[in-house]
N, CA and C atoms as an extended XYZ file, in Angstrom:
321
Properties=species:S:1:pos:R:3:atomname:S:1:resname:S:1:resid:I:1 pbc="F F F"
N        34.277       -2.956        6.321 N   UNK     1
C        33.776       -1.695        6.788 CA  UNK     1
C        34.484       -0.555        6.097 C   UNK     1
N        33.509        0.436        5.551 N   UNK     2
C        34.032        1.462        4.775 CA  UNK     2
C        34.594        2.622        5.399 C   UNK     2
N        35.324        3.277        4.871 N   UNK     3
C        36.155        4.355        5.443 CA  UNK     3
C        35.388        5.719        5.699 C   UNK     3
N        35.154        6.199        6.909 N   UNK     4
C        34.254        7.260        7.176 CA  UNK     4
C        35.161        8.738        7.493 C   UNK     4
N        35.086        9.715        7.113 N   UNK     5
C        35.659       10.899        7.340 CA  UNK     5
C        34.781       11.743        8.060 C   UNK     5
N        34.853       12.369        9.240 N   UNK     6
C        34.020       13.250        9.907 CA  UNK     6
C        34.924       14.485       10.309 C   UNK     6
N        34.476       15.753        9.741 N   UNK     7
C        35.173       17.026       10.199 CA  UNK     7
C        34.197       17.829       10.903 C   UNK     7
N        34.643       18.170       12.197 N   UNK     8
C        33.923       18.900       13.001 CA  UNK     8
C        34.851       19.561       13.994 C   UNK     8
N        34.511       20.460       14.865 N   UNK     9
C        35.490       20.950       15.909 CA  UNK     9
C        35.313       19.965       16.969 C   UNK     9
N        36.568       19.791       17.618 N   UNK    10
C        36.264       18.826       18.996 CA  UNK    10
C        35.858       19.950       20.162 C   UNK    10
N        35.783       20.918       20.157 N   UNK    11
C        35.420       21.943       21.188 CA  UNK    11
C        34.617       23.156       20.691 C   UNK    11
N        33.651       23.732       21.474 N   UNK    12
C        32.775       24.708       20.902 CA  UNK    12
C        32.075       25.427       22.399 C   UNK    12
N        32.016       26.764       22.173 N   UNK    13
C        31.241       27.276       23.348 CA  UNK    13
C        29.576       27.050       23.169 C   UNK    13
N        29.052       27.146       24.381 N   UNK    14
C        27.628       26.796       24.427 CA  UNK    14
C        26.911       27.634       23.505 C   UNK    14
N        25.865       27.022       23.021 N   UNK    15
C        25.214       27.892       21.875 CA  UNK    15
C        25.779       28.138       20.575 C   UNK    15
N        27.072       27.855       20.184 N   UNK    16
C        27.773       28.211       18.918 CA  UNK    16
C        27.015       27.159       18.054 C   UNK    16
N        27.048       27.721       16.829 N   UNK    17
C        26.280       26.834       15.712 CA  UNK    17
C        27.737       26.052       15.176 C   UNK    17
N        27.550       24.815       15.077 N   UNK    18
C        28.669       23.983       14.670 CA  UNK    18
C        28.530       23.366       13.231 C   UNK    18
N        29.587       23.405       12.371 N   UNK    19
C        29.336       22.828       11.105 CA  UNK    19
C        29.866       21.439       11.335 C   UNK    19
N        29.239       20.290       10.513 N   UNK    20
C        29.568       18.855       10.688 CA  UNK    20
C        29.663       18.578        9.098 C   UNK    20
N        30.780       17.812        8.646 N   UNK    21
C        30.756       17.199        7.369 CA  UNK    21
C        31.300       16.009        7.702 C   UNK    21
N        30.342       15.036        6.817 N   UNK    22
C        30.622       13.718        6.850 CA  UNK    22
C        31.003       12.943        5.334 C   UNK    22
N        31.735       12.241        5.066 N   UNK    23
C        31.985       11.508        3.971 CA  UNK    23
C        32.201       10.070        4.373 C   UNK    23
N        31.601        9.234        3.595 N   UNK    24
C        31.903        7.623        3.658 CA  UNK    24
C        32.189        7.221        2.104 C   UNK    24
N        33.130        6.028        2.434 N   UNK    25
C        33.462        5.484        1.041 CA  UNK    25
C        32.627        4.535        0.592 C   UNK    25
N        31.603        4.581       -0.294 N   UNK    26
C        30.747        3.753       -1.067 CA  UNK    26
C        30.547        3.761       -2.373 C   UNK    26
N        30.549        2.564       -2.986 N   UNK    27
C        30.246        2.804       -4.366 CA  UNK    27
C        29.126        3.255       -4.938 C   UNK    27
N        27.875        3.033       -4.375 N   UNK    28
C        26.733        3.583       -4.639 CA  UNK    28
C        26.111        3.178       -6.061 C   UNK    28
N        26.150        1.942       -6.111 N   UNK    29
C        25.727        1.399       -7.361 CA  UNK    29
C        24.263        1.091       -7.467 C   UNK    29
N        23.568        1.848       -8.601 N   UNK    30
C        22.296        2.204       -8.821 CA  UNK    30
C        21.375        0.839       -9.311 C   UNK    30
N        21.840       -0.055       -9.753 N   UNK    31
C        21.191       -1.343      -10.191 CA  UNK    31
C        20.707       -0.942      -11.663 C   UNK    31
N        21.139        0.077      -12.281 N   UNK    32
C        20.588        0.309      -13.591 CA  UNK    32
C        21.917        0.280      -14.754 C   UNK    32
N        22.955        0.230      -14.284 N   UNK    33
C        24.190       -0.049      -14.990 CA  UNK    33
C        24.240       -1.374      -15.579 C   UNK    33
N        24.653       -1.465      -16.849 N   UNK    34
C        25.032       -2.958      -17.241 CA  UNK    34
C        26.300       -3.424      -16.908 C   UNK    34
N        26.520       -4.649      -16.519 N   UNK    35
C        27.862       -5.172      -16.373 CA  UNK    35
C        28.567       -5.569      -17.559 C   UNK    35
N        29.739       -6.384      -17.371 N   UNK    36
C        30.300       -6.698      -18.646 CA  UNK    36
C        29.394       -7.615      -19.370 C   UNK    36
N        28.547       -8.557      -18.642 N   UNK    37
C        27.664       -9.527      -19.390 CA  UNK    37
C        26.419       -8.893      -20.174 C   UNK    37
N        26.076       -7.543      -19.849 N   UNK    38
C        25.162       -6.958      -20.243 CA  UNK    38
C        23.986       -6.745      -19.353 C   UNK    38
N        23.986       -7.666      -18.193 N   UNK    39
C        22.849       -7.706      -17.330 CA  UNK    39
C        23.124       -6.420      -16.413 C   UNK    39
N        22.080       -5.891      -15.821 N   UNK    40
C        22.210       -4.645      -14.810 CA  UNK    40
C        23.008       -5.312      -13.490 C   UNK    40
N        23.858       -4.610      -13.166 N   UNK    41
C        24.743       -4.783      -11.853 CA  UNK    41
C        23.604       -4.734      -10.585 C   UNK    41
N        23.800       -5.650       -9.890 N   UNK    42
C        23.049       -5.422       -8.638 CA  UNK    42
C        23.190       -4.119       -7.885 C   UNK    42
N        21.690       -3.711       -7.614 N   UNK    43
C        21.709       -2.418       -6.536 CA  UNK    43
C        22.526       -2.451       -5.308 C   UNK    43
N        23.424       -1.495       -5.064 N   UNK    44
C        23.997       -1.468       -3.716 CA  UNK    44
C        24.341        0.020       -3.202 C   UNK    44
N        23.003        0.565       -2.566 N   UNK    45
C        23.480        2.144       -2.395 CA  UNK    45
C        23.143        2.077       -0.674 C   UNK    45
N        23.505        3.182       -0.017 N   UNK    46
C        23.387        3.731        1.171 CA  UNK    46
C        21.839        4.071        0.925 C   UNK    46
N        20.941        4.007        1.987 N   UNK    47
C        19.705        4.319        1.917 CA  UNK    47
C        19.307        5.373        3.141 C   UNK    47
N        20.142        5.567        4.064 N   UNK    48
C        19.733        6.487        5.089 CA  UNK    48
C        20.796        6.640        6.049 C   UNK    48
N        21.141        8.032        6.306 N   UNK    49
C        21.795        8.500        7.206 CA  UNK    49
C        21.575        9.442        8.314 C   UNK    49
N        21.806        9.289        9.497 N   UNK    50
C        21.521       10.137       10.602 CA  UNK    50
C        22.447       10.481       11.757 C   UNK    50
N        22.388       11.403       12.328 N   UNK    51
C        23.449       11.884       13.302 CA  UNK    51
C        22.549       12.225       14.559 C   UNK    51
N        22.898       11.459       15.860 N   UNK    52
C        22.197       11.796       16.905 CA  UNK    52
C        23.420       12.501       17.838 C   UNK    52
N        22.936       13.446       18.769 N   UNK    53
C        23.747       14.263       19.621 CA  UNK    53
C        23.140       14.036       21.196 C   UNK    53
N        23.976       13.049       21.862 N   UNK    54
C        23.304       12.570       22.919 CA  UNK    54
C        22.235       11.922       22.887 C   UNK    54
N        21.880       11.100       21.983 N   UNK    55
C        20.772       10.255       21.550 CA  UNK    55
C        19.658       10.971       21.150 C   UNK    55
N        19.651       12.297       20.840 N   UNK    56
C        18.601       13.089       20.092 CA  UNK    56
C        19.061       13.215       18.765 C   UNK    56
N        18.131       12.893       18.059 N   UNK    57
C        18.527       13.045       16.221 CA  UNK    57
C        18.442       14.303       15.999 C   UNK    57
N        19.513       15.075       15.447 N   UNK    58
C        19.793       16.271       15.018 CA  UNK    58
C        19.680       16.509       13.753 C   UNK    58
N        19.846       15.403       12.714 N   UNK    59
C        19.902       15.378       11.453 CA  UNK    59
C        19.885       13.953       10.806 C   UNK    59
N        19.158       14.094        9.766 N   UNK    60
C        18.722       12.530        9.085 CA  UNK    60
C        18.473       12.850        7.475 C   UNK    60
N        18.783       11.886        6.718 N   UNK    61
C        18.448       12.169        5.371 CA  UNK    61
C        18.375       10.673        4.708 C   UNK    61
N        17.359       10.440        3.654 N   UNK    62
C        17.061        9.396        2.860 CA  UNK    62
C        17.970        9.520        1.704 C   UNK    62
N        18.596        8.588        1.379 N   UNK    63
C        19.404        8.646        0.158 CA  UNK    63
C        18.960        7.696       -0.873 C   UNK    63
N        19.089        8.195       -2.164 N   UNK    64
C        18.442        7.466       -3.136 CA  UNK    64
C        19.598        6.930       -4.292 C   UNK    64
N        19.112        6.324       -5.374 N   UNK    65
C        20.079        5.809       -6.379 CA  UNK    65
C        20.984        6.864       -6.999 C   UNK    65
N        20.292        8.226       -7.026 N   UNK    66
C        20.805        9.243       -7.892 CA  UNK    66
C        21.922       10.066       -7.007 C   UNK    66
N        22.254        9.700       -5.686 N   UNK    67
C        23.356       10.058       -5.003 CA  UNK    67
C        24.641        9.748       -5.429 C   UNK    67
N        25.577       10.315       -5.476 N   UNK    68
C        26.933        9.950       -6.073 CA  UNK    68
C        27.773        8.797       -5.170 C   UNK    68
N        28.507        8.347       -5.959 N   UNK    69
C        29.526        7.593       -4.955 CA  UNK    69
C        30.157        8.180       -3.929 C   UNK    69
N        30.541        7.664       -2.638 N   UNK    70
C        31.385        8.219       -1.652 CA  UNK    70
C        30.373        9.579       -1.162 C   UNK    70
N        29.147        9.454       -0.623 N   UNK    71
C        28.405       10.685       -0.436 CA  UNK    71
C        29.041       11.434        0.753 C   UNK    71
N        28.956       12.765        0.588 N   UNK    72
C        29.341       14.053        1.419 CA  UNK    72
C        28.309       14.537        1.835 C   UNK    72
N        27.951       14.771        3.189 N   UNK    73
C        26.865       15.481        3.664 CA  UNK    73
C        27.428       16.429        4.780 C   UNK    73
N        26.898       17.687        4.538 N   UNK    74
C        27.295       18.686        5.464 CA  UNK    74
C        26.028       19.228        6.235 C   UNK    74
N        25.850       19.687        7.249 N   UNK    75
C        24.872       20.322        8.055 CA  UNK    75
C        25.335       21.012        9.312 C   UNK    75
N        24.394       21.641       10.042 N   UNK    76
C        24.850       22.257       11.116 CA  UNK    76
C        24.050       21.995       12.612 C   UNK    76
N        24.410       21.935       13.635 N   UNK    77
C        23.604       21.864       14.723 CA  UNK    77
C        24.446       22.825       15.920 C   UNK    77
N        23.539       23.026       16.894 N   UNK    78
C        23.989       23.864       18.042 CA  UNK    78
C        24.600       22.985       19.209 C   UNK    78
N        25.659       23.510       19.576 N   UNK    79
C        26.542       22.926       20.742 CA  UNK    79
C        25.903       23.279       22.115 C   UNK    79
N        24.902       22.280       22.655 N   UNK    80
C        24.363       22.816       23.751 CA  UNK    80
C        25.055       22.157       25.122 C   UNK    80
N        25.486       20.974       24.819 N   UNK    81
C        26.326       20.391       25.949 CA  UNK    81
C        27.140       19.277       25.606 C   UNK    81
N        28.319       18.855       26.283 N   UNK    82
C        29.378       18.216       26.101 CA  UNK    82
C        28.767       16.785       26.048 C   UNK    82
N        29.228       16.145       24.758 N   UNK    83
C        28.426       14.717       24.627 CA  UNK    83
C        29.001       14.070       23.482 C   UNK    83
N        28.173       13.075       22.787 N   UNK    84
C        28.790       12.217       21.545 CA  UNK    84
C        27.884       12.426       20.474 C   UNK    84
N        28.468       12.819       19.370 N   UNK    85
C        27.768       12.684       18.080 CA  UNK    85
C        27.779       11.480       17.410 C   UNK    85
N        26.768       10.856       17.249 N   UNK    86
C        26.876        9.393       16.676 CA  UNK    86
C        26.308        9.330       15.109 C   UNK    86
N        27.034        9.033       14.179 N   UNK    87
C        26.680        9.104       12.799 CA  UNK    87
C        26.498        7.809       12.354 C   UNK    87
N        25.533        7.319       11.695 N   UNK    88
C        25.050        6.028       11.202 CA  UNK    88
C        24.568        6.105        9.790 C   UNK    88
N        25.147        5.191        8.743 N   UNK    89
C        24.676        5.000        7.532 CA  UNK    89
C        24.408        3.513        7.523 C   UNK    89
N        23.080        3.555        6.766 N   UNK    90
C        22.693        1.855        6.399 CA  UNK    90
C        22.372        1.922        5.140 C   UNK    90
N        22.183        0.886        4.542 N   UNK    91
C        22.179        0.562        3.257 CA  UNK    91
C        21.730       -0.849        2.679 C   UNK    91
N        21.816       -0.975        1.611 N   UNK    92
C        21.522       -2.468        0.786 CA  UNK    92
C        22.307       -3.433        1.461 C   UNK    92
N        22.077       -4.707        1.129 N   UNK    93
C        22.898       -5.985        1.605 CA  UNK    93
C        23.176       -5.779        3.007 C   UNK    93
N        22.631       -5.300        3.948 N   UNK    94
C        22.680       -5.339        5.346 CA  UNK    94
C        23.867       -4.469        5.767 C   UNK    94
N        24.223       -3.366        5.066 N   UNK    95
C        25.377       -2.525        5.277 CA  UNK    95
C        24.862       -1.696        6.388 C   UNK    95
N        25.604       -1.456        7.611 N   UNK    96
C        25.369       -0.422        8.381 CA  UNK    96
C        26.625       -0.029        9.226 C   UNK    96
N        26.942        1.171        9.370 N   UNK    97
C        28.001        1.534        9.963 CA  UNK    97
C        27.783        2.563       10.771 C   UNK    97
N        28.401        2.902       12.031 N   UNK    98
C        28.360        3.775       13.037 CA  UNK    98
C        29.633        4.520       13.190 C   UNK    98
N        29.798        5.573       13.539 N   UNK    99
C        31.173        6.382       13.873 CA  UNK    99
C        30.551        7.315       14.994 C   UNK    99
N        31.549        7.614       16.084 N   UNK   100
C        31.223        8.331       16.847 CA  UNK   100
C        32.214        9.537       17.240 C   UNK   100
N        32.168       10.612       17.522 N   UNK   101
C        32.889       11.861       17.726 CA  UNK   101
C        32.336       12.855       18.968 C   UNK   101
N        33.350       12.883       20.083 N   UNK   102
C        32.909       13.712       21.164 CA  UNK   102
C        32.969       15.156       20.656 C   UNK   102
N        31.907       15.914       21.205 N   UNK   103
C        32.186       17.292       21.253 CA  UNK   103
C        32.162       17.847       22.619 C   UNK   103
N        33.249       18.683       22.963 N   UNK   104
C        33.329       19.226       24.501 CA  UNK   104
C        32.650       20.608       24.188 C   UNK   104
N        31.631       20.839       25.041 N   UNK   105
C        31.369       22.366       25.056 CA  UNK   105
C        31.690       23.097       26.412 C   UNK   105
N        32.138       24.284       26.430 N   UNK   106
C        32.833       25.135       27.401 CA  UNK   106
C        31.592       26.226       27.508 C   UNK   106
N        31.437       26.550       28.852 N   UNK   107
C        30.258       27.514       29.096 CA  UNK   107
C        30.415       28.859       28.443 C   UNK   107
């Protein structure tokens, strides 16, 4: 399991705009670099990231070989109700990781 870091407030007022920053540790091997034997190293990248807020997708991104190792993604959403934000990364070789963070919304 890769190490994921998610930075966001744990509380917000209703209708506040909330910044969310997510980073995951992953080598993001493009499949183009030669290995010690001169043959290309096998591709191993994250291909998709999504964030769901109480089950509704609020942000998603397709990732490609040009994305750096340990991809960092920042985006905003509006705090509408208390609930869970679910962050999911998927990739090559069956990679899948999901992290959940609770956001408490005050009236």
